C-alpha positions as CSV (number, residue, x, y, z in Angstrom):
1,X,40.8,72.8,118.8
2,X,37.1,73.7,118.7
3,X,34.1,71.7,117.4
4,X,34.0,73.4,114.2
5,X,37.6,72.5,113.5
6,X,37.0,68.9,114.1
7,X,34.1,68.8,112.0
8,X,35.9,70.5,109.1
9,X,38.8,67.9,109.4
10,X,36.3,64.8,109.4
11,X,34.6,66.4,106.4
12,X,37.8,66.8,104.5
13,X,39.0,63.4,105.4
14,X,36.0,61.8,104.2
15,X,35.8,63.9,101.1
16,X,39.5,62.9,100.4
17,X,38.8,59.1,100.8
18,X,35.7,59.6,98.4
19,X,37.9,61.3,95.9
20,X,40.6,58.6,96.0
21,X,38.0,56.0,95.6
22,X,36.6,57.6,92.6
23,X,40.0,58.0,91.0
24,X,40.7,54.2,91.7
25,X,37.5,53.4,90.0
26,X,38.0,55.7,87.2
27,X,41.5,54.3,86.6
28,X,39.7,50.7,85.9
29,X,37.3,52.2,83.7
30,X,37.0,50.2,80.4
31,X,36.9,52.5,77.4
32,X,35.1,53.5,75.1
33,X,32.4,51.0,76.4
34,X,31.6,52.8,79.7
35,X,28.1,54.1,79.3
36,X,24.4,53.2,79.0
37,X,24.3,52.9,75.4
38,X,27.1,50.2,75.3
39,X,25.2,48.1,78.0
40,X,22.1,48.3,75.9
41,X,24.2,47.2,72.9
42,X,25.5,44.1,74.8
43,X,21.9,43.5,76.0
44,X,20.9,43.5,72.2
45,X,23.6,41.0,71.3
46,X,23.0,38.5,74.0
47,X,19.5,39.4,75.2
48,X,18.4,41.7,78.1
49,X,17.3,38.6,80.5
50,X,20.8,36.8,79.7
51,X,22.7,40.1,80.4
52,X,21.1,40.5,83.8
53,X,22.4,36.9,84.7
54,X,25.7,37.8,83.4
55,X,25.9,40.7,85.6
56,X,25.4,38.5,88.6
57,X,28.1,36.1,88.0
58,X,29.8,37.1,84.9
59,X,33.3,36.1,85.9
60,X,32.3,32.5,86.4
61,X,30.6,32.2,83.0
62,X,32.5,34.5,80.5
63,X,35.8,32.7,80.2
64,X,33.8,29.4,78.9
65,X,33.2,30.7,75.3
66,X,31.8,27.2,74.3
67,X,28.9,27.6,76.8
68,X,28.3,31.2,75.8
69,X,28.1,30.0,71.9
70,X,25.5,27.1,73.1
71,X,23.5,29.6,75.2
72,X,23.4,32.8,72.9
73,X,24.2,31.3,69.3
74,X,26.6,32.6,67.1
75,X,28.9,35.1,69.0
76,X,32.2,36.0,67.6
77,X,35.4,36.1,69.8
78,X,35.8,39.8,69.1
79,X,32.4,40.4,70.7
80,X,33.2,38.1,73.5
81,X,36.6,39.7,74.4
82,X,34.7,43.0,74.5
83,X,31.7,41.6,76.4
84,X,34.0,39.9,78.9
85,X,35.6,43.2,79.8
86,X,32.6,45.0,80.1
87,X,30.5,42.5,82.1
88,X,33.7,42.2,84.5
89,X,33.9,46.0,84.9
90,X,30.0,46.4,85.5
91,X,29.9,43.5,87.9
92,X,32.4,45.2,90.1
93,X,31.0,48.7,89.6
94,X,27.1,47.9,89.5
95,X,26.2,51.2,91.2
96,X,27.4,53.5,88.6
97,X,24.9,56.0,87.0
98,X,24.9,54.2,83.8
99,X,24.0,50.9,85.4
100,X,21.5,52.5,87.6
101,X,19.8,53.9,84.6
102,X,19.7,50.6,82.9
103,X,18.0,48.9,85.8
104,X,15.5,51.5,86.1
105,X,14.5,51.5,82.5
106,X,14.3,47.7,83.0
107,X,11.8,48.1,85.7
108,X,9.9,50.5,83.4
109,X,9.3,47.8,80.9
110,X,5.7,46.3,81.2
111,X,6.5,43.2,79.0
112,X,8.5,40.7,81.3
113,X,9.1,38.3,78.3
114,X,9.2,38.5,74.7
115,X,6.1,38.1,72.7
116,X,5.3,34.9,70.7
117,X,3.1,34.6,67.6
118,X,-0.2,32.9,68.1
119,X,-0.1,31.0,65.0
120,X,2.6,30.1,62.5
121,X,3.4,33.3,60.2
122,X,2.5,33.2,56.5
123,X,5.7,33.8,54.3
124,X,8.2,33.8,57.1
125,X,11.5,35.5,56.6
126,X,14.3,33.1,55.3
127,X,17.4,32.7,57.5
128,X,19.5,35.2,55.5
129,X,16.8,37.8,55.5
130,X,16.2,37.2,59.1
131,X,19.9,37.7,60.1
132,X,20.0,41.0,57.9
133,X,16.8,42.2,59.6
134,X,18.3,41.7,63.0
135,X,21.6,43.6,62.2
136,X,19.5,46.4,61.0
137,X,17.0,46.5,64.0
138,X,20.2,46.7,66.4
139,X,21.3,49.8,64.4
140,X,17.8,51.3,64.6
141,X,17.6,50.5,68.4
142,X,20.8,52.3,69.1
143,X,19.9,55.3,67.0
144,X,16.5,55.5,68.8
145,X,18.3,55.4,72.2
146,X,20.6,58.2,71.3
147,X,17.5,60.6,71.2
148,X,15.2,59.2,73.9
149,X,14.2,61.2,76.8
150,X,16.9,60.9,79.5
151,X,16.4,59.7,83.1
152,X,16.9,62.5,85.5
153,X,17.3,60.9,88.9
154,X,16.8,63.5,91.5
155,X,18.6,62.5,94.8
156,X,16.9,63.2,98.3
157,X,18.5,65.7,100.7
158,X,20.1,67.7,97.9
159,X,22.2,70.8,99.1
160,X,21.7,71.9,95.5
161,X,18.5,73.2,93.5
162,X,18.7,72.5,90.0
163,X,16.5,71.7,86.7
164,X,17.5,67.9,85.7
165,X,16.3,68.6,82.2
166,X,14.6,71.0,79.8
167,X,17.5,73.2,78.9
168,X,17.9,73.4,75.3
169,X,20.6,75.1,73.1
170,X,21.2,75.9,69.5
171,X,24.6,74.0,68.3
172,X,27.5,76.4,68.7
173,X,25.5,78.9,70.6
174,X,25.2,79.7,74.5
175,X,22.5,79.1,77.1
176,X,22.1,80.2,80.6
177,X,22.0,77.1,83.1
178,X,19.0,78.4,85.1
179,X,17.6,77.1,88.4
180,X,21.1,76.1,89.9
181,X,21.8,77.3,93.3
182,X,22.9,76.1,96.7
183,X,19.8,75.4,98.8
184,X,19.0,78.1,101.5
185,X,19.7,75.3,104.2
186,X,23.4,75.5,103.3
187,X,23.6,79.2,104.3
188,X,22.6,78.3,108.0
189,X,24.9,79.3,110.6
190,X,25.9,75.5,111.1
191,X,27.2,75.1,107.5
192,X,28.6,78.8,107.6
193,X,30.8,77.8,110.6
194,X,31.8,74.3,109.6
195,X,33.1,75.5,106.2
196,X,35.7,78.0,105.8
197,X,34.7,78.1,102.0
198,X,32.0,76.8,99.5
199,X,33.7,75.0,96.7
200,X,31.7,73.9,93.5
201,X,33.2,71.9,90.6
202,X,31.1,71.8,87.2
203,X,31.9,69.9,84.2
204,X,30.6,68.8,80.8
205,X,30.4,65.0,81.0
206,X,30.7,64.4,77.2
207,X,32.9,67.5,76.4
208,X,30.3,68.8,74.0
209,X,30.6,72.5,75.3
210,X,32.6,74.9,77.6
211,X,31.2,76.3,81.0
212,X,31.8,80.1,81.8
213,X,30.7,82.5,84.3
214,X,29.2,85.2,82.3
215,X,28.5,88.9,83.0
216,X,30.5,91.7,85.1
217,X,31.4,89.4,87.9
218,X,34.6,91.5,88.1
219,X,32.6,94.2,90.0
220,X,31.9,91.5,92.5
221,X,35.4,91.5,93.5
222,X,34.9,94.8,95.4
223,X,32.6,93.2,97.8
224,X,33.3,89.5,98.2
225,X,35.9,86.8,98.3
226,X,35.8,84.4,95.6
227,X,38.0,82.5,92.7
228,X,37.2,80.9,89.6
229,X,39.5,78.4,87.9
230,X,38.7,77.0,84.2
231,X,36.4,79.5,83.1
232,X,35.5,78.9,79.5
233,X,36.8,75.2,79.4
234,X,35.2,72.0,79.9
235,X,35.5,71.9,83.4
236,X,35.2,75.0,85.9
237,X,35.4,75.3,89.8
238,X,34.3,78.1,91.9
239,X,34.9,78.8,95.7
240,X,33.8,81.6,97.8
241,X,33.3,82.2,101.4
242,X,29.5,83.1,101.3
243,X,26.4,81.1,99.9
244,X,25.1,84.4,98.6
245,X,28.3,84.8,96.5
246,X,28.2,81.3,95.0
247,X,24.5,81.6,94.1
248,X,25.4,84.8,92.3
249,X,28.1,83.0,90.4
250,X,25.7,79.9,89.7
251,X,23.1,82.4,88.4
252,X,25.6,83.8,85.9
253,X,26.9,80.2,84.8
254,X,26.6,79.8,81.0
255,X,26.9,76.6,78.7
256,X,28.5,77.1,75.4
257,X,27.8,74.4,72.7
258,X,31.3,73.8,70.9
259,X,30.5,70.4,69.2
260,X,28.2,70.8,66.0
261,X,25.4,68.2,65.7
262,X,21.6,68.8,65.0
263,X,20.4,66.6,68.0
264,X,22.6,65.6,70.9
265,X,22.6,65.6,74.6
266,X,25.1,66.7,77.1
267,X,25.3,66.4,81.0
268,X,26.7,68.9,83.2
269,X,27.8,67.3,86.3
270,X,27.7,69.9,89.5
271,X,29.6,68.7,92.4
272,X,29.2,70.1,95.9
273,X,30.9,68.3,98.9
274,X,30.0,64.7,98.1
275,X,26.9,65.4,96.3
276,X,26.7,65.4,92.5
277,X,23.7,66.7,90.4
278,X,23.2,66.1,86.9
279,X,22.0,68.8,84.5
280,X,20.8,67.4,81.1
281,X,21.4,69.9,78.1
282,X,19.7,69.1,74.7
283,X,21.8,70.6,72.0
284,X,19.3,70.8,69.1
285,X,19.1,72.5,65.9
286,X,15.7,74.4,65.4
287,X,13.5,72.9,62.9
288,X,12.2,75.3,60.3
289,X,8.5,75.5,59.9
290,X,6.6,74.0,57.0
291,X,3.8,76.7,56.3
292,X,1.2,76.8,53.7
293,X,-0.4,80.1,52.5
294,X,-4.3,79.3,52.6
295,X,-5.2,82.7,51.4
296,X,-8.3,84.2,53.0
297,X,-9.3,80.7,54.2
298,X,-12.7,81.2,52.5
299,X,-12.2,78.7,49.7
300,X,-11.9,75.0,50.0
301,X,-9.4,74.8,47.1
302,X,-6.8,77.0,48.9
303,X,-6.7,74.4,51.7
304,X,-7.4,71.0,50.1
305,X,-6.3,69.0,47.1
306,X,-7.8,65.7,46.0
307,X,-5.5,63.0,44.8
308,X,-6.1,59.5,43.5
309,X,-4.3,56.6,41.7
310,X,-5.9,54.9,38.7
311,X,-4.9,51.6,36.8
312,X,-7.0,50.5,33.8
313,X,-10.2,52.0,35.2
314,X,-11.1,55.1,33.0
315,X,-14.9,54.5,33.4
316,X,-14.5,54.6,37.4
317,X,-12.0,57.6,37.4
318,X,-13.9,59.8,35.1
319,X,-17.0,59.0,37.2
320,X,-15.1,60.1,40.3
321,X,-13.9,63.4,38.6
322,X,-17.3,64.1,37.5
323,X,-18.7,63.8,41.0
324,X,-16.1,66.0,42.5
325,X,-16.7,68.7,39.7
326,X,-20.2,68.6,40.7
327,X,-20.0,69.3,44.5
328,X,-16.4,71.2,44.4
329,X,-16.0,72.5,40.7
330,X,-13.1,74.6,41.7
331,X,-11.1,72.0,43.9
332,X,-7.9,70.9,42.2
333,X,-7.4,67.0,41.5
334,X,-4.5,65.1,41.1
335,X,-4.5,61.6,39.3
336,X,-1.6,59.2,39.1
337,X,-1.9,56.9,36.2
338,X,0.0,53.7,35.5
339,X,-2.3,52.4,32.8
340,X,-0.6,50.5,29.8
341,X,-2.4,52.6,27.3
342,X,-3.1,56.0,28.8
343,X,-6.2,58.0,28.0
344,X,-6.8,61.6,28.9
345,X,-9.2,62.1,31.9
346,X,-12.0,64.6,31.3
347,X,-13.1,67.1,33.7
348,X,-12.3,70.3,35.4
349,X,-9.1,71.2,37.3
350,X,-7.5,67.9,36.7
351,X,-3.7,67.2,36.7
352,X,-2.8,63.7,35.3
353,X,0.5,62.4,35.9
354,X,1.6,59.4,33.7
355,X,3.9,56.7,35.2
356,X,5.5,53.4,34.1
357,X,3.0,50.7,33.4
358,X,1.7,48.7,36.3
359,X,4.2,50.5,38.8
360,X,1.8,50.1,41.8
361,X,-0.5,51.6,44.3
362,X,1.9,53.2,46.8
363,X,4.2,54.6,43.9
364,X,1.3,56.2,42.4
365,X,0.1,57.6,46.0
366,X,3.6,59.2,46.2
367,X,3.6,60.7,42.9
368,X,0.2,62.2,43.4
369,X,1.3,63.5,46.9
370,X,4.4,65.2,45.4
371,X,2.1,67.4,43.2
372,X,0.1,68.6,46.2
373,X,0.8,72.4,47.3
374,X,-2.1,72.8,49.7
375,X,-2.0,72.3,53.6
376,X,-4.2,69.4,53.2
377,X,-5.0,66.6,50.8
378,X,-7.9,64.2,50.5
379,X,-7.3,60.6,49.4
380,X,-9.8,58.7,47.5
381,X,-9.8,55.6,45.4
382,X,-10.7,55.9,41.8
383,X,-14.0,54.0,42.1
384,X,-15.5,56.3,44.7
385,X,-18.3,58.8,43.9
386,X,-19.0,62.1,45.8
387,X,-22.5,62.6,47.2
388,X,-24.4,65.1,49.5
389,X,-22.8,63.5,52.3
390,X,-19.4,64.1,51.3
391,X,-18.7,67.2,53.3
392,X,-15.0,67.9,53.0
393,X,-15.6,71.1,55.1
394,X,-16.3,68.8,58.0
395,X,-12.8,67.0,57.6
396,X,-11.3,70.6,57.3
397,X,-12.9,71.7,60.7
398,X,-11.4,68.7,62.6
399,X,-7.8,69.4,61.0
400,X,-7.9,73.0,61.7
401,X,-9.0,72.5,65.5
402,X,-6.1,73.2,67.4
403,X,-7.2,71.4,70.8
404,X,-8.1,68.3,68.9
405,X,-4.4,68.1,67.5
406,X,-5.3,65.7,64.5
407,X,-3.0,64.9,61.6
408,X,-5.5,62.5,59.6
409,X,-9.2,62.3,59.6
410,X,-11.0,59.3,57.9
411,X,-14.8,58.9,57.1
412,X,-17.1,56.2,56.1
413,X,-17.7,54.5,52.9
414,X,-21.3,53.5,52.0
415,X,-22.0,54.5,55.6
416,X,-19.7,51.8,57.0
417,X,-16.9,52.7,59.2
418,X,-13.6,50.8,59.3
419,X,-11.3,51.5,62.2
420,X,-8.6,49.4,63.9
421,X,-6.1,49.8,66.9
422,X,-2.7,48.4,66.9
423,X,-1.0,46.6,69.9
424,X,2.6,46.1,69.7
425,X,4.8,44.0,72.0
426,X,8.6,43.6,72.1
427,X,9.9,40.4,71.0
428,X,13.6,40.4,71.2
429,X,15.9,39.3,68.7
430,X,13.2,37.6,66.5
431,X,11.4,40.8,66.1
432,X,8.3,42.3,67.6
433,X,4.4,41.2,67.5
434,X,1.7,43.3,66.0
435,X,-1.8,42.7,66.7
436,X,-4.7,44.7,65.2
437,X,-8.5,44.7,66.5
438,X,-11.4,46.5,65.3
439,X,-11.6,49.0,68.2
440,X,-11.5,52.7,69.3
441,X,-9.4,54.3,71.9
442,X,-11.7,57.2,72.8
443,X,-14.2,59.4,71.5
444,X,-12.7,62.9,70.4
445,X,-13.7,65.3,73.0
446,X,-14.8,68.2,70.8
447,X,-16.2,65.9,68.1
448,X,-18.4,63.2,69.7
449,X,-19.1,61.7,66.2
450,X,-15.3,60.8,65.9
451,X,-13.3,58.3,67.4
452,X,-9.6,58.3,68.1
453,X,-8.2,55.1,66.2
454,X,-4.7,53.8,64.4
455,X,-6.4,52.8,60.9
456,X,-9.2,54.3,59.0
457,X,-10.9,53.3,55.5
458,X,-9.3,54.6,52.3
459,X,-11.1,57.8,52.3
460,X,-9.2,60.3,54.5
461,X,-7.9,64.0,54.7
462,X,-4.6,64.5,56.3
463,X,-2.1,67.1,56.8
464,X,0.4,67.3,53.7
465,X,3.6,67.9,55.6
466,X,2.9,65.1,58.3
467,X,2.1,62.4,55.5
468,X,5.2,63.5,53.6
469,X,7.4,62.6,56.3
470,X,5.9,59.0,56.7
471,X,5.7,58.5,52.8
472,X,4.2,56.0,50.7
473,X,6.4,53.0,50.5
474,X,6.5,52.0,46.7
475,X,7.5,48.3,47.7
476,X,3.6,47.9,48.2
477,X,2.3,47.5,44.6
478,X,-1.1,45.9,44.7
479,X,-2.3,46.0,48.3
480,X,-0.9,48.3,51.0
481,X,-3.7,50.2,53.0
482,X,-2.7,48.9,56.6
483,X,0.9,49.0,55.7
484,X,0.9,53.0,55.4
485,X,-0.8,53.2,59.1
486,X,1.8,50.8,60.4
487,X,4.6,52.9,59.0
488,X,2.7,56.0,60.6
489,X,2.4,54.4,63.9
490,X,3.4,56.9,66.7
491,X,4.0,59.5,63.8
492,X,0.4,60.9,63.3
493,X,-2.6,61.2,65.3
494,X,-5.6,59.6,63.6
495,X,-9.5,59.8,63.9
496,X,-12.5,58.3,62.2
497,X,-15.5,60.2,62.0
498,X,-19.1,59.3,61.0
499,X,-20.3,62.7,59.8
500,X,-18.6,62.4,56.1
501,X,-19.5,59.7,53.6
502,X,-18.5,58.8,50.3
503,X,-20.2,56.2,47.9
504,X,-18.4,53.3,46.5
505,X,-19.4,51.3,43.3
506,X,-16.4,48.7,42.5
507,X,-15.3,48.7,38.8
508,X,-13.4,45.6,37.9
509,X,-11.9,45.3,34.5
510,X,-10.3,42.2,33.3
511,X,-6.8,43.6,33.1
512,X,-7.1,45.5,36.5
513,X,-8.3,42.1,38.3
514,X,-5.3,40.3,36.8
515,X,-2.9,42.6,38.8
516,X,-5.3,43.2,41.8
517,X,-5.8,39.7,42.4
518,X,-2.0,39.1,41.8
519,X,-2.5,36.7,39.0
520,X,0.4,38.1,37.0
521,X,2.8,38.5,39.8
522,X,2.2,35.7,42.1
523,X,5.1,36.3,44.1
524,X,3.7,39.6,45.2
525,X,2.2,38.2,48.5
526,X,5.4,36.8,49.7
527,X,7.4,39.9,48.8
528,X,4.9,42.2,50.4
529,X,4.8,40.2,53.7
530,X,8.5,39.9,53.9
531,X,9.0,43.5,53.3
532,X,6.4,44.4,56.1
533,X,8.2,42.2,58.6
534,X,11.6,43.3,57.7
535,X,10.8,47.1,57.6
536,X,9.1,47.1,60.8
537,X,11.2,44.5,62.7
538,X,8.2,42.2,63.0
539,X,8.1,38.5,63.6
540,X,4.2,38.2,63.0
541,X,1.3,40.3,62.1
């Protein structure tokens, strides 16, 4: 028996032991709780720090339900039964890919412990509302993890070249698995002599699609020796006597989506010898564009609509409209009006939309925005006044600038800037913590008179399609400026620019101040704060 035969025997024996071990482990897999999402779900129930401790000595602690109840609070027996099984399984199989991913994501976390409020929160959530918020936040976190970018772990000394992520396919369509091939080192004489054939198995881990070798591979049979088993199924295997043949087959490997969902991910596991590579496939429905016809682009009215909300301040809003007509006589104006006894607003190009009495600030913003048909809109308060420094073209210039990639541009009011930056820190089951400071992140490279921020003053121009996706929450009735930017955090790029200004001359009627100062609805501050904390999963602001 020559050396190559001995080497082959050792190789196949080792491979057989490996397969047997995997089959044994798989036979003890707890279903359906066997993936990273369920591990995170358990972490959400008991806390991530406690989960790590449980993983270290779960079999010693888990049977003591009373101890768990003391440590973690109200944990049901049903949860514990499933938790005990999962912890036991993962304690014995801690090197599985899902557990490895969980630990890597833990290492990426920059905050070692949950945040704490620096001072007592005014209007905290009551116990019942806090519990409802916690349950909703768990569901939200699970949905977020479903769409997060996967961790593609590339192992060293790989005999396979592959693209770990970036392959995208429409639901129920076909995509070529590009970049997959045996490394050139495998085709060296050492491997050619050691292996009688090259065998590769490929499978869809979650069963969301089928694998098939596409093309006129039958012609290859005249010149090469190969076989394909399971073509056009969830799992396919191929063998050939030459690496060049295997690479030809891999170059024609296709993934066919068979499970309809607008945004979901599958993993293709490619196994050669004892090495398994993971190729992530993103099954995603194409998002249709939201385009606006701006005509020739020469007229501002084709790009921008001015919107405002008025309540019991007709002197102010008429003054605002008059100033807009003076500087931009052809620009359309939308006014949402929830005054008790409506009056007709005078001026050109005004669309006045009436609402129920005292419906509120953000409800009015939403109504006004719903009437916009232009690419951009400008928000102004009804007691603002346009001046020679109110240069809307400068705001349009920033939003039009492709490299700057902005969604919202704020100006100054009475030459005073108002800009804030948020800091959010995770806080575990009690909710997160949000701080705001008067600051800027950086100057805008192409417009040094602008700063990148999170919050600007109530004088801003924005992309209509972006703000419609965020919306104006009608729960904020009397005050709600910062709440809009909290809702938009991470969803829009904001800048404050000092080269566009508007005048502000406050008008305070008696009826207006009754509602603005919350003298009529004295419960509004508590309701406002509770909604902000619940909706954004916060324990303090």
